[in-house]
C-alpha positions as CSV (number, residue, x, y, z in Angstrom):
1,X,213.2,115.1,20.1
2,X,211.4,117.3,17.5
3,X,212.5,114.8,14.9
4,X,211.0,111.8,17.1
5,X,207.7,113.9,17.1
6,X,207.8,114.8,13.5
7,X,208.2,111.1,12.6
8,X,205.4,110.1,14.9
9,X,203.0,112.5,13.6
10,X,203.9,111.3,9.9
11,X,203.3,107.8,11.0
12,X,199.8,108.6,12.5
13,X,198.8,110.5,9.4
14,X,199.9,107.8,7.2
15,X,198.3,105.3,9.3
16,X,194.9,107.4,9.3
17,X,195.2,107.7,5.5
18,X,195.5,104.1,5.1
19,X,192.6,103.4,7.6
20,X,190.3,106.1,5.7
21,X,190.6,104.9,2.2
22,X,187.8,102.6,1.2
23,X,188.7,99.1,1.0
24,X,187.7,97.6,-2.4
25,X,186.0,94.3,-2.5
26,X,186.7,91.5,-5.0
27,X,184.3,89.4,-7.2
28,X,185.2,86.5,-5.3
29,X,183.9,88.5,-2.0
30,X,180.8,89.1,-3.9
31,X,180.4,85.6,-4.7
32,X,180.8,84.4,-1.0
33,X,178.3,87.0,0.0
34,X,175.7,85.5,-2.6
35,X,176.6,82.1,-1.3
36,X,176.1,83.2,2.4
37,X,172.6,84.5,1.6
38,X,171.5,81.7,-0.6
39,X,172.2,79.4,2.5
40,X,170.4,81.9,4.8
41,X,167.5,81.8,2.5
42,X,167.3,78.1,2.6
43,X,167.7,78.1,6.4
44,X,164.7,80.6,6.6
45,X,162.5,78.4,4.1
46,X,163.2,75.4,6.4
47,X,162.2,77.2,9.3
48,X,159.0,78.5,7.7
49,X,158.3,75.1,6.3
50,X,158.6,73.4,10.0
51,X,156.3,76.1,11.6
52,X,153.2,74.0,11.8
53,X,149.9,75.5,10.7
54,X,148.4,75.0,14.2
55,X,150.2,74.9,17.5
56,X,153.1,76.8,16.5
57,X,155.3,78.5,19.3
58,X,155.9,82.2,19.7
59,X,159.7,81.2,19.8
60,X,159.6,79.5,16.6
61,X,157.9,82.6,14.9
62,X,160.9,84.7,16.5
63,X,163.3,82.2,15.2
64,X,161.8,82.8,11.6
65,X,162.1,86.8,12.5
66,X,165.7,86.4,13.4
67,X,166.5,84.4,10.2
68,X,164.9,87.1,8.1
69,X,166.7,89.7,9.6
70,X,170.0,88.0,9.4
71,X,169.1,87.2,5.8
72,X,168.5,91.2,5.2
73,X,171.8,91.8,6.9
74,X,173.6,89.5,4.5
75,X,171.8,91.3,1.3
76,X,173.0,94.6,2.9
77,X,176.6,93.3,3.2
78,X,176.5,92.0,-0.5
79,X,175.1,95.3,-1.5
80,X,178.0,97.1,0.3
81,X,180.6,94.7,-1.4
82,X,179.3,95.3,-4.8
83,X,179.4,98.9,-4.2
84,X,182.9,99.0,-3.2
85,X,183.9,96.9,-6.2
86,X,185.0,98.4,-9.5
87,X,183.0,97.3,-12.6
88,X,182.6,93.7,-12.9
89,X,183.7,91.9,-16.0
90,X,181.5,89.9,-18.4
91,X,182.3,86.3,-17.4
92,X,182.2,87.4,-13.7
93,X,179.1,89.2,-14.4
94,X,177.4,86.4,-16.1
95,X,178.4,83.9,-13.3
96,X,177.0,86.4,-10.7
97,X,173.8,86.6,-12.4
98,X,173.6,83.0,-12.9
99,X,174.0,82.6,-9.1
100,X,171.4,85.1,-8.2
101,X,168.8,83.5,-10.9
102,X,169.4,80.3,-9.3
103,X,168.1,81.6,-6.1
104,X,164.7,82.7,-7.6
105,X,163.0,79.2,-7.1
106,X,163.9,79.2,-3.4
107,X,162.6,83.0,-3.2
108,X,159.5,81.9,-4.6
109,X,159.0,78.8,-2.4
110,X,160.1,81.1,0.7
111,X,157.4,83.7,-0.1
112,X,154.7,80.8,-0.7
113,X,155.6,79.3,2.3
114,X,155.3,82.4,4.5
115,X,152.0,83.4,3.0
116,X,150.8,79.9,3.8
117,X,151.7,80.2,7.4
118,X,149.8,83.6,8.0
119,X,146.9,82.1,9.7
120,X,149.1,80.0,11.8
121,X,151.2,83.4,12.9
122,X,147.9,85.1,13.7
123,X,146.8,82.3,15.8
124,X,149.7,82.6,18.1
125,X,148.7,83.8,21.8
126,X,150.8,86.9,21.3
127,X,149.4,89.4,18.7
128,X,151.5,91.3,16.1
129,X,153.6,88.6,14.4
130,X,151.9,88.9,11.1
131,X,152.9,92.7,11.3
132,X,156.4,91.8,12.2
133,X,156.5,89.3,8.9
134,X,155.2,92.3,6.8
135,X,158.0,94.3,8.2
136,X,160.6,91.8,7.4
137,X,159.1,91.4,3.9
138,X,159.0,95.0,3.3
139,X,162.9,95.4,4.4
140,X,164.0,92.0,2.4
141,X,162.2,93.6,-0.7
142,X,163.9,97.0,-0.4
143,X,167.4,95.9,0.3
144,X,167.2,92.9,-2.5
145,X,166.0,95.8,-4.9
146,X,169.2,97.7,-3.7
147,X,171.4,94.6,-4.3
148,X,169.7,94.2,-7.7
149,X,170.4,97.6,-8.7
150,X,174.0,97.7,-7.4
151,X,174.8,94.6,-9.5
152,X,173.0,95.8,-12.6
153,X,175.2,99.3,-12.1
154,X,178.5,97.2,-12.1
155,X,178.1,94.7,-14.7
156,X,178.1,95.2,-18.4
157,X,175.2,96.8,-20.2
158,X,174.3,93.6,-22.1
159,X,172.9,92.1,-19.1
160,X,170.9,95.2,-17.6
161,X,167.8,93.6,-19.5
162,X,168.5,90.2,-17.6
163,X,168.9,92.1,-14.3
164,X,165.9,94.0,-14.8
165,X,163.8,90.9,-15.5
166,X,165.4,89.2,-12.3
167,X,164.6,92.2,-10.1
168,X,161.0,92.4,-11.4
169,X,160.3,88.8,-10.6
170,X,161.6,89.1,-7.1
171,X,160.0,92.3,-6.5
172,X,156.5,91.3,-7.6
173,X,156.7,88.3,-5.4
174,X,157.6,90.5,-2.5
175,X,154.8,92.9,-3.2
176,X,152.3,90.0,-3.5
177,X,153.4,88.5,0.0
178,X,153.5,92.2,1.5
179,X,150.1,92.6,0.3
180,X,148.9,89.3,1.5
181,X,150.3,90.1,5.1
182,X,148.9,93.9,5.2
183,X,145.2,93.0,4.0
C-alpha cells in the first residue's frame, strides 16, 4: 500500500512538473499568429469601410469594436508566442519581418478609414463611440509595440533597424489616429 501511494505521489509530481514547464512555441506558430492577425485586420478594415458616413447603427459600431478587440487579443497571443520562442534564425526572422511589413499598407488604410468615420460614430444616437474607438486604438498601439519589441528581441541584430523603422511607422500612424479621436 505504501509503495502504491509513493508511486502515485511520484506520478503526480512528474505530471505537475510537466504541466508547469513553459511550452516553447515554434516559428510556424508565430507565422500562423501573424497570418491570423492579418486576416483579422482585413476584416476590421472591411467593417470600417462598410460603416456609412451617415445613418450607421450602434450594432455596426459595436461590431467594429468587437473586431478591434479580437485583433488586439490575436496580437497579444502572437507576442506571447514570440516570447515563448527561442531566438529566431536569420531566414525565419526575415520571413516574419517581411510578413509584418506586408501588413503596413492595411494598417495605414485601417487607420485612415477609422479617422474618416469619426463624425459618423459621433452622430450615433448613443454617445461615447469615439471614446471607445480611441480606447481600442490605444490598446492596439500598445500591444502592437509590444509585439514589435518581442520580435526585434528574438531576431538577429542585423534586423533591428528594420524592426525599429517598421515599429515607428506603425506607432506614428496610431499616434495620429489617437490624437484625431481625442481632440
